[in-house]
DRENFI-300338 format. One record per residue: residue in one letter; residue number from 1; x, y, z of N, C-alpha, C, CB in turn. Coordinates in steps of 0.2 Angstrom, whole numbers, padded with zeros to 4 digits. Atoms other than C-alpha are relative to their C-alpha. Glycine has a CB too. Layout:
<recs>
residuo,num,n.east,n.north,n.up,ca.east,ca.north,ca.up,c.east,c.north,c.up,cb.east,cb.north,cb.up
A,NUM,X,Y,Z,X,Y,Z,X,Y,Z,X,Y,Z
...
</recs>
This chain:
<recs>
residuo,num,n.east,n.north,n.up,ca.east,ca.north,ca.up,c.east,c.north,c.up,cb.east,cb.north,cb.up
M,1,0006,-0001,0003,0216,0139,0147,0000,-0002,-0008,-0003,0007,0000
G,2,-0001,0002,0007,0223,0137,0129,0001,-0008,-0001,0006,0003,-0003
L,3,-0001,0007,0001,0228,0119,0132,-0007,-0004,0001,0005,-0003,0006
F,4,0007,0003,-0001,0210,0115,0138,-0004,0000,-0006,-0004,0003,0006
K,5,0003,-0001,0006,0203,0122,0122,0002,-0005,-0006,0000,0007,-0003
V,6,-0003,0005,0005,0215,0112,0111,-0002,-0007,0002,0007,0001,0000
L,7,0002,0007,-0002,0211,0096,0121,-0007,-0001,-0002,0002,-0001,0007
T,8,0008,0001,0001,0192,0099,0120,-0001,-0001,-0008,-0003,0006,0003
M,9,0001,0000,0007,0193,0102,0101,0003,-0007,-0003,0003,0006,-0003
S,10,-0003,0006,0003,0204,0087,0098,-0004,-0006,0002,0007,-0001,0003
V,11,0004,0006,-0002,0193,0075,0108,-0006,0000,-0004,-0001,0001,0007
S,12,0006,0000,0004,0178,0081,0099,0001,-0002,-0007,-0003,0007,0000
V,13,-0002,0001,0007,0186,0080,0082,0001,-0008,-0001,0006,0003,-0003
L,14,-0001,0007,0000,0192,0062,0086,-0007,-0004,0001,0005,-0002,0005
F,15,0007,0004,-0001,0174,0057,0092,-0004,0000,-0006,-0003,0004,0006
M,16,0004,0000,0006,0166,0063,0076,0003,-0004,-0005,0000,0008,-0003
L,17,-0003,0004,0005,0179,0054,0065,-0001,-0007,0002,0008,0001,0000
S,18,0002,0007,-0002,0176,0038,0075,-0007,-0002,-0002,0002,-0001,0007
C,19,0007,0002,0001,0158,0039,0073,-0002,0000,-0008,-0005,0005,0003
A,20,0002,-0001,0007,0159,0043,0054,0004,-0005,-0004,0002,0007,-0002
S,21,-0003,0005,0003,0168,0027,0050,-0004,-0003,-0006,0002,-0006,0004
P,22,0004,0003,0005,0163,0020,0033,-0003,-0007,0001,0004,0000,-0007
E,23,0003,0007,-0001,0150,0006,0034,-0002,-0002,-0007,-0006,0001,0005
T,24,0003,0003,0007,0145,-0006,0020,-0007,0000,0001,0003,-0007,-0001
P,25,0008,0000,0000,0127,-0004,0015,-0002,-0007,0001,-0003,0003,-0006
P,26,0003,0007,-0001,0116,-0019,0019,-0001,-0003,-0007,-0007,0000,0003
K,27,0001,0004,0006,0115,-0032,0005,-0007,0000,-0003,0003,-0007,0000
K,28,0007,0001,0003,0096,-0033,0004,-0003,0006,0005,-0003,-0007,0001
T,29,0004,-0005,-0003,0084,-0019,0008,-0007,-0001,-0001,0002,0008,-0002
V,30,0008,0001,0001,0065,-0018,0010,-0002,0003,-0007,-0003,0004,0005
F,31,0002,-0003,0007,0065,-0008,-0007,0003,-0004,-0006,0003,0007,0000
D,32,-0003,0004,0005,0074,-0022,-0017,-0006,-0003,-0005,0004,-0005,0003
P,33,0006,0003,0004,0057,-0030,-0023,-0003,0006,-0004,-0005,-0003,0004
L,34,0003,-0005,0003,0051,-0013,-0028,0005,0002,-0006,-0002,0006,0004
L,35,-0005,-0002,0006,0067,-0008,-0038,0000,-0006,-0005,0007,0001,0004
Q,36,0000,0005,0005,0067,-0025,-0046,-0006,0000,-0005,0000,-0007,0003
S,37,0006,0000,0004,0049,-0023,-0052,0000,0006,-0005,-0006,0001,0005
E,38,-0001,-0006,0004,0053,-0005,-0058,0005,-0002,-0006,0003,0006,0004
E,39,-0005,0002,0005,0068,-0012,-0068,-0003,-0005,-0005,0006,-0004,0003
R,40,0004,0005,0005,0057,-0026,-0076,-0005,0004,-0004,-0004,-0005,0004
A,41,0005,-0004,0004,0044,-0013,-0081,0004,0004,-0005,-0004,0005,0005
R,42,-0004,-0004,0005,0058,-0002,-0089,0002,-0005,-0006,0006,0003,0003
E,43,-0002,0004,0005,0064,-0017,-0099,-0006,-0002,-0005,0003,-0007,0003
V,44,0006,0001,0003,0046,-0021,-0104,-0002,0006,-0005,-0006,-0002,0004
Q,45,0002,-0006,0004,0043,-0003,-0110,0005,0001,-0006,0001,0006,0005
K,46,-0005,0000,0005,0059,-0004,-0120,-0002,-0005,-0006,0007,-0002,0002
T,47,0003,0004,0005,0052,-0019,-0129,-0006,0002,-0004,-0001,-0007,0003
V,48,0007,-0003,0003,0035,-0011,-0132,0002,0005,-0005,-0004,0002,0005
D,49,-0002,-0005,0004,0044,0004,-0139,0003,-0002,-0006,0004,0005,0004
A,50,-0004,0003,0006,0055,-0006,-0151,-0005,-0003,-0004,0005,-0005,0003
N,51,0005,0003,0004,0040,-0015,-0157,-0004,0005,-0003,-0005,-0005,0004
A,52,0004,-0006,0003,0030,0001,-0160,0004,0003,-0005,-0002,0005,0006
D,53,-0004,-0004,0005,0044,0009,-0169,0001,-0005,-0007,0007,0001,0002
A,54,0000,0005,0005,0046,-0007,-0180,-0007,0000,-0004,0001,-0007,0002
T,55,0007,0000,0004,0027,-0007,-0184,-0001,0007,-0003,-0005,-0001,0006
R,56,0001,-0007,0003,0027,0012,-0187,0004,0000,-0007,0002,0005,0005
K,57,-0004,0000,0006,0041,0010,-0200,-0003,-0004,-0005,0007,-0003,0002
A,58,0004,0004,0005,0032,-0004,-0208,-0006,0003,-0003,-0001,-0007,0003
V,59,0006,-0004,0003,0016,0006,-0210,0003,0005,-0004,-0004,0002,0006
D,60,-0002,-0006,0005,0026,0021,-0217,0003,-0003,-0006,0005,0004,0004
T,61,-0003,0003,0006,0035,0010,-0229,-0006,-0002,-0005,0004,-0006,0001
Q,62,0006,0003,0004,0018,0002,-0235,-0004,0006,-0003,-0004,-0004,0004
E,63,0004,-0006,0002,0010,0020,-0236,0004,0003,-0006,-0001,0005,0005
R,64,-0004,-0003,0006,0024,0026,-0248,0000,-0005,-0006,0007,0002,0003
G,65,0000,0005,0005,0023,0010,-0258,0007,-0003,-0001,-0002,0004,-0007
D,66,-0007,0003,0000,0041,0005,-0255,0000,-0007,0001,0005,0004,0005
T,67,0000,0008,-0001,0046,-0013,-0255,0002,-0001,0007,0006,-0003,-0005
A,68,0000,0002,-0007,0046,-0022,-0239,0008,0000,0002,-0003,-0007,0002
P,69,-0007,0000,-0003,0062,-0020,-0228,0003,-0007,0001,0001,0004,0006
</recs>
């Protein structure tokens, strides 16, 4: 009976290990266009934020009467 338990456990563990072999993810998924659009939107937002900061600094400088940077 003990040998049967060990054999059964060994076979089940080997089966699980064989099924869990690492697979490479697919190169292209259905979400790629969405992820690319999201990345472009983030880059555009960074540009908009940088321009807004530059404008805000220029306005603050003019309000204080400092010379232009």
